[in-house]
C-alpha positions as CSV (number, residue, x, y, z in Angstrom):
1,X,-87.8,79.9,-15.4
2,X,-88.1,81.4,-11.9
3,X,-90.5,78.6,-11.0
4,X,-88.1,76.0,-12.2
5,X,-85.3,77.4,-10.2
6,X,-87.5,77.6,-7.1
7,X,-88.5,73.9,-7.5
8,X,-84.9,72.9,-8.0
9,X,-83.9,74.8,-4.8
10,X,-86.8,73.3,-2.9
11,X,-85.8,69.8,-4.0
12,X,-82.2,70.4,-3.1
13,X,-83.3,71.7,0.3
14,X,-85.4,68.6,1.0
15,X,-82.6,66.3,-0.2
16,X,-80.1,68.1,2.1
17,X,-82.4,68.0,5.1
18,X,-83.1,64.3,4.6
19,X,-79.4,63.6,4.4
20,X,-78.5,65.5,7.6
21,X,-81.5,64.0,9.4
22,X,-80.8,60.3,8.3
23,X,-80.0,57.6,11.0
24,X,-76.6,55.9,10.7
25,X,-76.7,52.1,10.3
26,X,-74.1,49.4,9.8
27,X,-74.0,46.2,7.9
28,X,-73.6,43.2,10.1
29,X,-70.9,40.7,9.4
30,X,-73.1,37.8,10.6
31,X,-73.7,35.7,7.4
32,X,-75.0,32.3,6.7
33,X,-73.5,30.6,3.6
34,X,-75.1,27.6,1.9
35,X,-72.9,24.5,1.4
36,X,-73.6,22.9,-2.0
37,X,-72.8,19.6,-3.5
38,X,-71.1,21.1,-6.6
39,X,-69.3,24.4,-7.4
40,X,-72.4,26.2,-8.8
41,X,-75.4,28.1,-7.3
42,X,-77.9,25.6,-8.7
43,X,-76.3,22.6,-7.0
44,X,-78.0,20.6,-4.3
45,X,-77.8,22.3,-0.9
46,X,-76.0,20.2,1.7
47,X,-76.3,22.7,4.6
48,X,-78.8,25.5,4.7
49,X,-76.4,28.0,6.1
50,X,-72.9,27.9,7.7
51,X,-72.6,30.8,10.2
52,X,-69.8,33.3,9.6
53,X,-66.8,32.3,11.6
54,X,-67.3,28.5,11.1
55,X,-64.0,26.7,10.9
56,X,-63.6,24.7,7.7
57,X,-60.9,22.6,6.1
58,X,-60.0,23.9,2.6
59,X,-59.6,21.0,0.2
60,X,-59.3,23.0,-3.0
61,X,-60.4,26.0,-5.1
62,X,-62.1,26.2,-8.5
63,X,-60.9,29.5,-9.9
64,X,-63.3,29.3,-12.9
65,X,-66.5,29.0,-10.9
66,X,-65.3,31.0,-7.8
67,X,-66.1,28.1,-5.5
68,X,-64.0,26.4,-2.9
69,X,-64.1,22.8,-1.8
70,X,-64.3,22.5,2.0
71,X,-64.9,20.0,4.7
72,X,-66.8,20.6,8.0
73,X,-65.7,19.3,11.4
74,X,-68.3,16.5,11.2
75,X,-66.8,15.2,7.9
76,X,-69.3,16.7,5.5
77,X,-67.7,18.2,2.4
78,X,-69.1,20.5,-0.2
79,X,-68.7,23.8,-2.1
80,X,-69.2,27.4,-1.1
81,X,-68.3,30.7,-2.8
82,X,-64.7,31.6,-2.3
83,X,-65.5,35.2,-1.5
84,X,-66.9,34.2,1.9
85,X,-63.7,32.5,3.0
86,X,-60.9,34.3,4.9
87,X,-57.6,33.0,6.2
88,X,-58.3,34.1,9.8
89,X,-61.4,34.2,12.1
90,X,-63.8,37.0,11.5
91,X,-63.6,40.2,13.5
92,X,-66.5,39.3,15.9
93,X,-64.9,36.0,16.7
94,X,-61.5,37.6,17.2
95,X,-63.1,40.2,19.4
96,X,-64.8,37.5,21.4
97,X,-61.6,35.6,21.7
98,X,-59.8,38.8,22.8
99,X,-62.5,39.5,25.3
100,X,-62.1,35.9,26.7
101,X,-58.4,36.3,26.8
102,X,-58.8,39.6,28.6
103,X,-61.2,38.0,31.0
104,X,-58.8,35.2,31.7
105,X,-56.0,37.7,32.1
106,X,-58.1,39.7,34.5
107,X,-59.0,36.6,36.5
108,X,-55.3,35.6,36.6
109,X,-54.4,39.1,37.6
110,X,-56.9,39.0,40.4
111,X,-55.6,35.6,41.5
112,X,-52.0,36.9,41.4
113,X,-53.1,39.9,43.4
114,X,-54.7,37.7,46.0
115,X,-51.6,35.5,46.0
116,X,-49.4,38.6,46.4
117,X,-51.5,39.8,49.3
118,X,-51.3,36.3,50.9
119,X,-47.5,36.2,50.3
120,X,-47.2,39.7,51.8
121,X,-49.1,38.7,54.9
122,X,-47.0,35.6,55.2
123,X,-43.9,37.7,54.7
124,X,-45.0,40.0,57.5
125,X,-45.7,37.0,59.8
126,X,-42.4,35.4,58.9
127,X,-40.6,38.7,59.7
128,X,-42.3,38.9,63.0
129,X,-41.5,35.3,63.7
130,X,-37.9,35.9,62.8
131,X,-37.7,38.9,65.1
132,X,-39.2,36.8,67.9
133,X,-36.7,34.0,67.2
134,X,-33.9,36.6,67.2
135,X,-35.0,37.9,70.6
136,X,-35.2,34.3,71.9
137,X,-31.7,33.6,70.6
138,X,-30.4,36.7,72.3
139,X,-32.1,35.7,75.6
140,X,-30.9,32.1,75.2
141,X,-27.3,33.4,74.5
142,X,-27.4,35.5,77.6
143,X,-28.7,32.6,79.7
144,X,-26.0,30.4,78.2
145,X,-23.3,32.9,79.1
146,X,-24.7,33.1,82.6
147,X,-24.7,29.4,82.9
148,X,-21.2,29.2,81.5
149,X,-20.1,31.8,84.1
150,X,-21.8,29.9,86.9
151,X,-20.3,26.6,85.7
152,X,-16.9,28.3,85.5
153,X,-17.3,29.6,89.0
154,X,-18.5,26.2,90.2
155,X,-15.5,24.6,88.6
156,X,-13.2,27.1,90.2
157,X,-14.9,26.4,93.6
158,X,-14.5,22.7,93.0
159,X,-10.8,23.2,92.3
160,X,-10.4,25.4,95.3
161,X,-12.2,22.9,97.5
162,X,-10.0,20.1,96.2
163,X,-6.9,22.1,96.9
164,X,-8.2,23.0,100.4
165,X,-9.0,19.3,101.1
166,X,-5.6,18.3,99.9
167,X,-3.9,20.9,102.0
168,X,-6.1,19.8,105.0
169,X,-5.0,16.2,104.5
170,X,-1.4,17.3,104.2
171,X,-1.7,19.3,107.4
172,X,-3.4,16.4,109.2
173,X,-0.5,14.1,108.1
174,X,2.0,16.7,109.4
175,X,0.1,17.0,112.6
176,X,0.0,13.2,113.0
177,X,3.7,13.1,112.3
178,X,4.3,15.9,114.9
179,X,2.2,14.1,117.4
180,X,4.0,10.8,116.8
181,X,7.4,12.6,117.0
182,X,6.3,14.4,120.2
183,X,5.2,11.2,121.7
184,X,8.6,9.6,120.7
185,X,10.4,12.6,122.2
186,X,8.3,12.4,125.3
187,X,9.2,8.7,125.8
188,X,12.8,9.5,125.1
189,X,12.8,12.3,127.6
190,X,11.2,10.1,130.2
191,X,13.8,7.4,129.5
192,X,16.6,10.0,129.8
193,X,15.1,11.3,133.0
194,X,14.9,7.8,134.3
195,X,18.4,7.0,133.3
196,X,19.6,10.3,134.7
197,X,17.8,9.5,138.0
198,X,19.2,6.0,138.0
199,X,22.6,7.4,137.4
200,X,22.3,9.9,140.2
201,X,21.0,7.2,142.5
202,X,24.0,4.9,141.7
203,X,26.4,7.9,141.9
204,X,24.9,8.7,145.4
205,X,25.3,5.1,146.5
206,X,28.9,5.1,145.3
207,X,29.7,8.4,147.0
208,X,28.1,7.1,150.1
209,X,30.2,4.0,150.1
210,X,33.3,6.0,149.4
211,X,32.5,8.3,152.3
212,X,31.9,5.4,154.6
213,X,35.2,3.8,153.7
214,X,37.1,6.9,154.3
215,X,35.5,7.3,157.7
216,X,36.5,3.8,158.6
217,X,40.1,4.5,157.6
218,X,40.4,7.4,159.7
């Protein structure tokens, strides 16, 4: 009895140690399913093994035999056990598709990041160009105002020059009129002096004659 108990304990100990020291393994979902000409395991094999994840067109299902009628992409149709068919791609294919999508998204993200960086640089350049243009506009506005002021001053000078010329012409006409009038007055004065002298001369002659007559009468 003690020996039996000892053997049982030793066996349990060995079993326990083998369980705790065992290596963990996993069953792969990579399968190859034979395509047969009829819905039975003894039917002629049309394809040695369709890899798990292969896309097939479902044509029908035989519930009695547990086989499904399918068609391959190349047009070949046959029967495979329904238990190997699922309505969506297998996990490994979905994972691969997800990884591809992630890779595409990462690539698009990188491209967008590059585009954003490019747009940011262009935005900075445009801002600098806009500031430069604003400065040039301010300078041009100042120059235009200065030219406007100069033009206004020049216009005023032109108007003043025109007024001065007109006044000068008026004064010249007045001077000419005064000269003409002075000349006319001078001629008239000379004529009056001549008439006055002539009158005095005649008067002297008359007085002389009168005096002479009187002396004769005496």
